[in-house]
C-alpha positions in Angstrom: 94.4 57.8 -8.3 92.8 61.2 -7.7 95.0 62.1 -4.8 98.1 61.1 -6.8 97.0 63.5 -9.6 96.5 66.2 -7.1 99.9 65.6 -5.6 101.6 65.5 -9.0 100.0 68.8 -10.0 100.9 70.4 -6.7 104.5 69.2 -7.1 104.6 70.5 -10.6 103.6 74.1 -9.6 105.6 74.0 -6.4 108.8 73.1 -8.2 108.1 75.7 -10.9 107.7 78.5 -8.2 110.7 77.2 -6.3 112.9 77.2 -9.4 111.9 80.8 -10.3 112.6 82.0 -6.7 115.8 80.0 -6.1 117.5 80.3 -9.4 116.8 84.0 -9.6 118.3 84.4 -6.2 121.6 82.8 -7.3 121.8 83.8 -11.0 121.3 87.5 -11.3 120.5 87.3 -15.0 117.3 85.6 -13.9 116.4 88.4 -11.4 115.8 90.5 -14.5 114.4 87.7 -16.7 112.2 86.0 -14.2 109.9 84.5 -16.9 112.9 82.7 -18.5 112.4 79.9 -16.0 108.6 80.2 -16.4 108.9 79.7 -20.1 111.1 76.7 -19.7 108.6 75.3 -17.3 105.7 75.7 -19.8 107.8 74.1 -22.5 108.6 71.1 -20.2 105.0 70.6 -18.9 103.6 71.0 -22.5 106.0 68.3 -23.8 105.2 66.0 -20.8 101.5 66.2 -21.8 102.2 65.8 -25.5 104.3 62.6 -25.2 102.1 59.7 -26.1 100.9 57.5 -23.2 103.1 54.4 -24.0 106.2 56.4 -24.6 108.8 58.3 -22.6 108.6 56.2 -19.4 112.4 56.6 -19.0 112.1 60.3 -18.4 109.9 59.6 -15.3 112.6 57.4 -13.9 115.3 60.2 -14.1 113.0 63.0 -12.9 115.1 64.0 -9.9 118.5 63.8 -11.8 118.2 67.1 -13.8 116.7 68.8 -10.7 119.8 67.8 -8.6 122.1 68.8 -11.5 120.6 72.2 -11.8 120.8 72.9 -8.0 124.4 71.7 -7.8 125.5 73.6 -10.9 124.0 76.9 -9.7 125.5 76.4 -6.2 128.9 75.9 -7.7 128.7 78.6 -10.3 126.5 81.5 -9.0 126.3 84.4 -11.4 126.2 88.1 -11.1 125.3 90.2 -14.1 127.4 92.8 -16.0 125.6 95.5 -18.0 126.3 95.1 -21.7 123.4 96.8 -23.3 122.4 100.5 -23.2 118.8 99.6 -23.8 118.0 98.2 -20.3 120.1 99.2 -17.3 120.7 97.6 -13.9 121.8 100.1 -11.3 123.8 97.8 -9.0 125.5 95.7 -11.7 128.8 94.3 -10.6 131.4 92.2 -12.3 130.3 88.8 -13.5 131.1 85.7 -11.5 130.6 82.1 -12.6 130.1 80.9 -16.1 129.3 83.3 -19.0 125.7 84.2 -19.5 125.6 82.5 -23.0 126.4 79.3 -21.2 124.4 79.7 -18.0 121.1 80.8 -19.4 120.7 78.1 -22.1 121.8 75.4 -19.6 119.3 76.6 -17.0 116.5 76.8 -19.6 117.1 73.3 -20.9 117.5 71.8 -17.4 114.3 73.5 -16.3 112.5 72.1 -19.4 113.8 68.6 -18.8 112.8 68.7 -15.1 109.3 69.9 -15.9 108.9 67.4 -18.8 109.5 64.6 -16.3 107.1 65.9 -13.8 104.6 66.8 -16.6 104.8 63.2 -17.8 104.1 61.9 -14.3 101.1 64.2 -14.2 99.9 63.5 -17.7 99.9 59.7 -17.2 97.6 60.2 -14.2 95.5 62.8 -16.1 94.7 60.2 -18.8 93.1 57.8 -16.3 90.3 60.1 -15.4 87.5 61.7 -17.5 88.9 65.0 -18.9 87.0 67.5 -16.8 87.4 65.5 -13.6 91.2 65.3 -14.3 91.3 69.0 -15.0 89.5 69.6 -11.8 92.1 67.7 -9.7 94.9 69.3 -11.7 93.6 72.7 -10.6 93.1 71.6 -7.0 96.7 70.5 -7.1 97.9 73.7 -8.6 96.1 75.6 -5.8 97.7 73.4 -3.2 101.2 74.0 -4.7 100.6 77.8 -4.9 99.2 78.1 -1.4 102.0 76.0 0.0 104.7 78.1 -1.6 103.0 81.3 -0.5 102.9 80.0 3.1 106.6 79.2 3.0 107.3 82.7 1.6 105.3 84.2 4.5 107.3 82.1 7.0 110.5 83.1 5.2 111.5 79.4 5.1 115.0 78.7 3.9 115.6 76.9 0.6 116.4 73.6 2.2 112.7 73.4 3.4 111.6 73.9 -0.3 114.0 71.1 -1.3 112.8 68.6 1.4 109.1 69.1 0.5 109.8 68.7 -3.2 111.9 65.6 -2.5 109.2 64.0 -0.4 106.6 64.6 -3.1 108.8 63.2 -5.8 109.6 60.1 -3.8 105.9 59.5 -3.2 105.1 59.9 -6.9 108.1 57.8 -8.1 106.9 54.7 -6.3 108.9 51.8 -4.8 110.3 50.7 -8.2 112.1 54.0 -8.7 113.3 54.5 -5.1 117.0 54.0 -6.0 116.8 56.2 -9.0 115.2 58.9 -6.9 116.9 58.8 -3.5 120.5 59.5 -4.5 119.9 62.7 -6.6 117.3 64.0 -4.3 119.7 63.5 -1.3 122.4 65.4 -3.3 119.9 68.3 -4.0 118.8 68.6 -0.4 122.4 68.5 0.8 123.4 71.4 -1.5 120.4 73.4 -0.3 121.2 72.6 3.4 124.8 73.9 2.9 123.3 77.1 1.4 120.8 77.5 4.2 123.3 77.0 7.0 125.8 79.5 5.5 126.5 82.3 8.0 124.5 85.5 7.4 122.1 83.9 4.9 118.3 84.4 5.3 115.3 84.6 3.0 112.7 87.2 2.6 109.6 86.9 0.4 111.6 88.6 -2.4 115.3 87.9 -1.9 118.0 85.7 -0.6 119.7 88.0 1.8 123.3 87.9 3.0 124.4 90.0 5.9 128.1 90.7 6.5 130.0 92.9 8.9 131.8 95.8 7.4 135.4 96.7 8.2 134.9 100.3 7.2 134.7 103.1 9.6 131.7 104.5 7.7 129.6 101.3 7.6 128.7 98.7 10.1 127.0 96.0 7.9 126.5 95.3 4.3 123.3 93.7 2.9 123.4 91.8 -0.3 120.1 90.7 -2.1 120.2 87.9 -4.6 124.0 88.1 -4.7 124.2 91.8 -5.5 125.3 94.5 -3.0 122.1 96.2 -2.0 122.3 98.3 1.1 124.8 99.3 3.9 124.0 100.2 7.5 125.8 103.4 8.5 126.2 105.2 11.7 124.6 108.6 12.0 127.8 110.6 11.9 128.6 109.0 8.5 125.1 109.7 7.1 125.4 113.4 8.2 128.9 114.1 6.9 129.2 117.2 4.7 127.6 116.9 1.2 126.1 113.5 2.1 123.3 112.5 -0.3 121.2 111.8 2.8 121.3 115.5 3.8 120.4 117.1 0.5 116.6 117.0 0.9 116.9 118.9 4.2 119.7 121.3 3.2 117.9 122.3 0.0 114.6 123.0 1.8 115.7 125.4 4.6 112.3 126.9 5.1 110.6 123.5 5.5 109.8 122.5 9.1 110.3 118.8 8.2 107.9 117.8 11.0 106.1 115.1 9.0 108.3 113.0 6.7 107.4 110.0 4.5 110.3 107.8 3.5 109.5 105.3 0.7 112.2 102.7 0.5 113.1 103.0 4.2 115.2 99.8 4.1 117.5 99.3 7.0 116.7 102.8 8.4 119.4 105.1 7.3 117.0 107.8 5.9 114.7 107.3 8.9 117.6 108.0 11.3 118.5 111.2 9.4 114.8 112.4 9.4 114.7 112.0 13.2 118.0 113.9 13.5 116.5 116.7 11.5 113.7 117.2 14.0 110.8 115.1 12.5 107.8 114.7 14.8 106.5 111.8 12.8 108.2 109.5 10.2 106.2 107.1 8.1 108.8 104.5 7.0 107.5 102.4 4.1 109.6 99.3 3.2 108.4 96.5 1.0 110.8 93.8 2.4 110.1 92.7 6.0 113.4 91.0 6.4 115.5 94.1 5.5 113.4 96.2 7.8 113.9 93.7 10.5 117.7 93.7 10.0 117.6 97.5 10.4 115.5 97.3 13.5 117.9 94.9 15.1 121.3 96.2 14.0 121.2 99.9 13.0 123.3 101.8 15.6 120.9 104.7 15.7 117.9 102.4 16.5 115.5 104.5 14.3 112.8 101.9 14.2 112.6 101.8 18.0 111.8 105.5 18.2 108.1 106.2 19.0 108.0 108.9 16.3 108.5 106.3 13.7 105.7 104.3 12.2 106.9 101.4 10.0 104.7 100.1 7.2 105.6 96.9 5.3 104.0 97.8 2.1 104.5 98.9 -1.5 105.3 102.6 -1.7 102.8 103.4 -4.4 100.1 101.4 -2.7 100.7 103.4 0.5 100.4 106.7 -1.3 97.1 105.6 -2.8 95.7 104.6 0.6 96.8 107.4 3.0 95.3 110.8 3.4 98.2 112.2 5.4 99.9 115.4 4.3 103.7 115.5 4.6 106.3 118.3 4.7 108.7 116.0 2.9 108.4 112.9 0.8 111.6 111.0 0.1 112.0 108.3 -2.5 115.1 106.7 -1.0 117.1 104.5 -3.3 114.3 102.3 -4.4 116.0 99.7 -6.5 114.4 96.3 -6.1 116.9 94.2 -8.1 114.0 91.9 -9.0 110.9 91.6 -11.1 107.3 91.0 -10.1 106.7 87.2 -10.4 104.6 86.5 -13.5 105.5 89.7 -15.2 108.7 89.6 -17.2 109.4 93.4 -17.3 107.8 95.0 -14.2 110.1 95.6 -11.3 108.9 96.0 -7.8 109.6 99.8 -7.9 108.4 100.5 -11.4 105.1 102.1 -10.3 107.0 104.6 -8.1 108.6 106.3 -11.1 105.6 107.0 -13.3 104.1 110.4 -14.0 101.1 109.4 -12.0 103.2 108.4 -9.0 105.0 111.7 -8.9 101.6 113.4 -9.0 100.3 111.2 -6.1 103.4 112.2 -4.1 102.7 115.9 -4.8 99.1 115.5 -3.7 100.3 114.3 -0.3 102.5 117.4 0.3 101.7 120.3 2.6 101.3 123.7 0.8 105.1 124.4 1.2 106.3 120.8 1.2 108.9 119.2 -1.0 109.7 115.9 -2.8 113.1 114.3 -3.0 114.5 111.3 -4.8 118.0 109.9 -5.2 119.8 106.9 -6.6 122.8 105.8 -8.5 121.9 106.6 -12.1 124.3 105.1 -14.7 122.7 106.9 -17.6 122.2 110.7 -18.0 119.0 110.2 -19.9 117.5 108.5 -16.9 118.1 111.5 -14.7 116.6 113.6 -17.5 113.5 111.5 -17.6 112.9 111.7 -13.8 113.8 115.4 -13.6 111.6 116.2 -16.6 108.7 114.4 -15.0 109.2 116.5 -11.8 109.3 119.7 -13.8 106.0 118.8 -15.5 104.4 117.9 -12.1 105.7 120.9 -10.1 105.9 123.5 -12.9 109.6 124.3 -12.4 113.0 122.5 -12.6 114.0 120.6 -9.5 117.3 121.1 -7.7 119.9 118.6 -8.9 123.1 117.6 -7.0 125.5 115.0 -8.4 128.1 112.9 -6.6 130.7 110.3 -7.5 129.6 106.9 -8.8 126.8 108.5 -10.8 124.7 109.4 -7.8 122.2 112.2 -8.2 119.7 113.8 -5.8 116.6 115.6 -7.2 114.7 117.9 -4.9 111.4 119.7 -5.9 109.5 122.1 -3.7 105.9 122.9 -4.2 107.1 126.3 -5.5 110.5 127.7 -6.4 110.5 129.5 -3.0 110.3 126.1 -1.3 113.6 124.8 -2.6 117.1 126.4 -2.4 120.1 125.0 -4.2 123.2 125.9 -6.1 122.0 124.4 -9.4 118.8 123.3 -10.9 118.4 120.5 -13.4 119.2 121.3 -17.0 118.6 118.6 -19.6 121.7 116.9 -21.0 119.9 116.3 -24.3 116.5 115.4 -25.6 114.3 114.6 -22.6 112.8 111.1 -22.8 109.1 110.7 -22.4 107.9 110.0 -18.9 107.0 106.5 -17.7 103.3 106.1 -17.2 101.1 103.6 -15.3 100.3 102.0 -18.7 103.9 101.9 -19.7 105.8 101.6 -16.4 109.3 101.0 -17.8 111.4 103.9 -16.5 114.7 102.1 -17.4 113.8 101.7 -21.0 114.9 104.6 -23.2 112.7 104.0 -26.2 109.5 102.1 -26.8 111.1 99.1 -28.3 112.0 95.5 -27.5 115.7 95.3 -26.7 117.9 93.2 -28.9 118.9 91.1 -25.9 115.2 90.1 -25.3 114.5 89.5 -28.9 117.5 87.1 -29.3 116.5 85.2 -26.1 112.9 84.8 -27.2 113.8 83.7 -30.7 116.1 81.1 -29.2 113.3 79.9 -26.9 110.8 79.5 -29.7 113.5 77.6 -31.8 114.2 75.3 -28.9 110.5 74.7 -28.5 110.1 73.6 -32.1 113.1 71.3 -32.0 112.0 69.8 -28.7 108.6 69.0 -29.9 110.1 67.1 -32.8 112.7 65.3 -30.7 110.1 64.0 -28.2 108.3 62.3 -31.1 105.2 64.5 -31.0 103.5 64.5 -34.3 102.8 68.1 -35.1 100.2 67.3 -37.7 98.1 65.5 -35.0 98.3 68.5 -32.8 97.1 71.0 -35.4 93.5 70.0 -34.6 94.2 71.7 -31.2 95.2 75.0 -32.7 92.3 76.6 -30.8 93.6 75.2 -27.5 97.1 76.6 -28.4 95.6 80.1 -29.1 93.5 80.0 -25.9 96.7 79.1 -23.9 98.5 82.1 -25.4 95.5 84.4 -24.8 95.1 83.2 -21.2 98.8 83.7 -20.4 98.6 87.3 -21.6 95.3 87.9 -19.7 96.8 86.5 -16.5 99.8 88.8 -16.9 97.6 91.8 -17.5 95.7 91.0 -14.3 98.9 90.6 -12.3 100.0 94.0 -13.5 96.6 95.6 -12.8 96.5 94.3 -9.2 100.1 95.4 -8.7 99.1 99.0 -9.6 95.9 99.0 -7.6 97.1 97.2 -4.4 100.9 97.1 -4.6 103.7 95.0 -6.0 104.0 93.0 -2.8 104.5 89.2 -2.8 101.2 88.8 -1.0 99.2 90.7 -3.7 101.0 88.7 -6.3 100.2 85.3 -4.6 96.6 86.2 -4.0 96.1 87.1 -7.7 97.5 83.8 -8.9 95.3 82.0 -6.3 92.3 84.0 -7.5 93.0 83.1 -11.1 93.1 79.4 -10.2 89.8 79.8 -8.2 88.2 81.5 -11.2 89.3 78.7 -13.5 88.1 76.0 -11.0 84.7 77.8 -10.7 84.4 77.6 -14.5 85.2 73.9 -14.5 82.7 73.2 -11.7 80.0 75.2 -13.6 80.7 73.3 -16.8 80.6 69.9 -15.1 77.1 70.6 -13.9 75.7 71.8 -17.2 74.3 69.3 -19.7 75.2 71.6 -22.5 76.4 75.1 -23.2 75.8 77.6 -25.9 79.3 78.6 -27.2 78.0 81.6 -29.1 76.6 83.1 -25.9 79.8 82.3 -24.0 82.0 83.8 -26.8 79.8 87.0 -26.8 80.2 87.3 -23.0 84.0 86.8 -23.2 84.4 89.6 -25.8 82.0 91.8 -23.9 84.0 91.4 -20.6 87.3 92.1 -22.5 85.8 95.2 -24.0 84.8 96.5 -20.6 88.2 95.8 -19.2 89.8 97.7 -22.1 87.5 100.6 -21.9 87.7 101.3 -18.2 90.8 103.4 -17.5 93.1 102.5 -14.6 92.8 106.0 -13.3 89.1 105.5 -12.8 89.7 102.3 -10.7 92.5 104.0 -8.7 90.2 106.9 -7.9 87.7 104.6 -6.0 87.9 104.0 -2.3 89.6 100.7 -1.3 86.4 98.6 -1.2 85.2 99.9 -4.5 88.6 99.5 -6.1 88.8 95.9 -4.9 85.3 95.1 -6.3 86.1 96.7 -9.6 89.5 95.1 -9.9 88.0 91.6 -9.2 85.2 92.1 -11.7 87.4 93.4 -14.5 90.1 90.8 -14.0 88.2 87.6 -13.3 85.0 87.9 -15.5 87.0 87.4 -18.7 88.9 84.5 -17.1 85.7 82.8 -16.0 84.1 83.1 -19.4 87.3 82.0 -21.2 87.6 78.9 -19.1 84.0 77.9 -19.5 84.8 77.8 -23.2 88.1 76.0 -22.6 86.5 73.4 -20.3 83.8 72.7 -22.9 86.5 72.2 -25.5 88.6 70.0 -23.2 85.5 67.8 -22.4 85.0 67.0 -26.1 88.6 66.6 -27.1 89.4 63.2 -28.6 92.8 63.3 -26.8 92.4 65.6 -23.8 96.0 65.2 -22.6 97.4 66.3 -26.0 94.9 69.2 -26.1 96.1 70.3 -22.6 99.7 70.0 -23.8 99.0 72.2 -26.8 97.4 74.7 -24.5 100.5 74.8 -22.3 102.7 75.4 -25.4 100.4 78.2 -26.3 100.9 79.7 -22.8 104.7 79.6 -23.5 104.0 81.7 -26.7 101.8 84.0 -24.7 104.7 84.5 -22.3 106.9 85.7 -25.2 104.1 88.0 -26.5 104.1 89.8 -23.2 107.2 91.7 -24.3 104.9 93.6 -26.7 104.0 95.7 -23.7 107.4 97.3 -24.0 106.1 98.9 -27.2 102.4 99.2 -26.7 101.9 99.4 -23.0 99.9 97.0 -20.9 96.3 98.1 -21.7 96.9 97.3 -25.4 97.6 93.7 -24.5 93.9 93.2 -24.1 93.5 93.8 -27.9 96.1 91.1 -28.5 94.1 88.8 -26.1 90.9 89.5 -28.0 92.6 88.7 -31.4 94.0 85.4 -30.0 90.6 84.4 -28.6 88.9 85.4 -31.9 91.4 83.2 -33.7 90.6 80.4 -31.3 86.9 80.7 -32.0 87.5 80.5 -35.7 89.9 77.5 -35.3 87.3 75.8 -33.1 84.9 75.5 -36.0 87.4 73.7 -38.0 88.4 71.3 -35.2 85.2 69.3 -35.3 83.3 71.3 -32.7 81.2 74.3 -33.8 79.2 76.6 -31.6 76.0 74.8 -32.4 77.2 71.3 -32.0 75.8 69.5 -29.0 78.1 68.8 -26.1 78.8 65.6 -24.2 77.6 65.2 -20.6 80.1 66.9 -18.3 82.5 64.5 -16.6 82.0 61.6 -19.1 84.9 60.3 -21.1 84.7 61.4 -24.7 85.3 58.7 -27.3 88.0 59.4 -29.8 86.8 60.7 -33.2 88.7 60.6 -36.4 
C-alpha cells in the first residue's frame, strides 16, 4: 500500500512537470503563461482529493485517455503566439499557427484538470487507507521522487518520448490488471505521438527548450535555431557578422579608444558575438550562456569555431549570477540578444533574463568594467518605451546618455562608456516620450510598461476561478462540508505564494538556471518532510508558539533586503538564503501537519489545501503591482486568516492533539 501511494504521488508530480515543459514547448502561449498548466494541475489534484471515497471510480478508469488526447491535440495543432496586447510584449512573436488561443488555452486547461483529477483520485484513494500523517509522509516522498526524476531527465536532456514511457509505465502499474485494456491503447497512442516528435530530424531538448535545428539556404546564415517553436538564433559566418553597420560591430566601432582585450559576452548563444570579439583582438572572452544545448550547437557547427579558441572560456550559467560571483574586470561587457522565450518554472511572470535588465544588474555590470571600459546591449525592441526604459537606466548608472543606433526590424544597440570620452557615436539616446521607471530586483518586469495587471491576465485568472467553482459543484463536492477546512485552504494559498517568493529569491541570488530552480523545489519538499517527521515524533505541540515562530520568520524575511544578501560571499549568501526561505516553510508545515493529523476527513482537508494553492497561484500576479517582497505581507495576512479560521474549525491553539501517526476519529 505504501509503495503504491509513493508511486502515485511521484507519478502525479512527474506528469505535472512534464505537461508544463512539453505543452509550453509546443504551444507558445504557455511559454509566457507557464503557471496556466500548474493551476490546472492544482485544480485537478484538489478535485481528485475532494471527491468522496465511494464515488468517481470511473475517472480512474479513463485516466490515460485525456492525457493521450492532450498530447495528440497539441502535436496536431502546435501554436505560436501573436502579440495582441501593448501591455506585455514578446520580442520574437511570429504569426499564429494552429487553433486560436481562445480555443487552445481553455481546452488545455480543462484537459490538464481532468488528467490530474484522475491521477489525484488514484492517489487520494490510497491516501485514505493510511493514518493522515503517514499518508502525507509517503505523498511527500513520492513528490520528491517525481521531482528528482524529472530533474535527472532534464540534466540528461532526455527526449519527450522518455518522459512518456516512464509516465505510461507508472500509470499501467497504478491502474492494475482490471484496467489494462482501458490503459494500454491510449498510452500507446501517447507514446507513439511523442516518439514521432522525438525522431523528427533536427529536434533535441535542452533543460529549457525543445530545440529545432535547420540548415539555412541564405548566403548570410548557415543554420537557424528555433526554441519552443519560435525562431530564436541564427549561426552566421564571420564575414556576414562584420558587414558594414552590422549590430555586432557597434560595440567596437563606438568605443575606438577601448583595447577590447577582456570581453564578457552575456547571452553568448551559438557563438556569433564570441567570434566577433576574437576578430576584434580580444585576449580573453568569457562567454556566458544559460542553455548548454545551444552552446553545444555553436561549438559543433559555427564556421568560425569560436568555442574551440583557447582565448574563450565558456560558462554555462545565468548572466546575473556570473556577474555576482566574478571579480574580473572587463574592457567591454556585452548583453547579447538575451531573450529567453520562456519563464522560470514556478514563477508565472519572471523570465530567465529578467534579472539582467534591472537597475541593479546594470550597476553590477558597470562595477566589472575597467576605468575606461564600456557596456553594450542590443535586441529587437518592438516598443519605443522599452528602449527608453533601458537607455534611461544606463543614463542613471553612467551619468550620461548612451550611444543609440537603430536598424530595421526595430533593432537597437545601446553603448555606454564609463565616461563620455569612452564612447564615440553619431547619435546619443534621446527619449521618445516620458521615460518609464527602471525595472528593479524587487520588480523585475522590464517588459511591463506600468505597474498593473494586464487585462489579458485578469481575464484568464477570472476564467480559471470560475471554472474552479463550477468544477467543484459538478464533481459533487459539498462546499458546506469543506468550509470547515477554510484554514487549510488559506494555508494552501499562503504556502504557494511563499514557495513562489523563495523561487524568485534563489533565482536572484544564484541564477535563473533550471538546476537552481529544481534544487529549490526539492529543498521545499525536504523542509516540508522535515516538519512532518518532527510532528510525527511529538506527542503534542503548542500552536501558539508555532504561530509566533512563523510570523517571526516571515518578519525577518521581509525586513532583510535582498541587497544585503547579495552583498555576502557565496557561502554566506547560501546560508542566509536557506535560513530566510526555509524557516517559514518549516514552521508553517508544522502547523499544517498538526491540523492534518486532527482533521476528521484528512483527504478532503488536503484537497481544500490544494485548491487554496490554486488561489495562491493567481494571487502571485499581485507582484506585477507590488513587487515580490510585498508578497510576504500577503502571505502573513493569509496565515493570520488561517490561524483565526482554525479556532472556529474545532481545533484551537490550546486544544490537546492526537498522538502523531494515529488515525483520528471523525467528529461532528
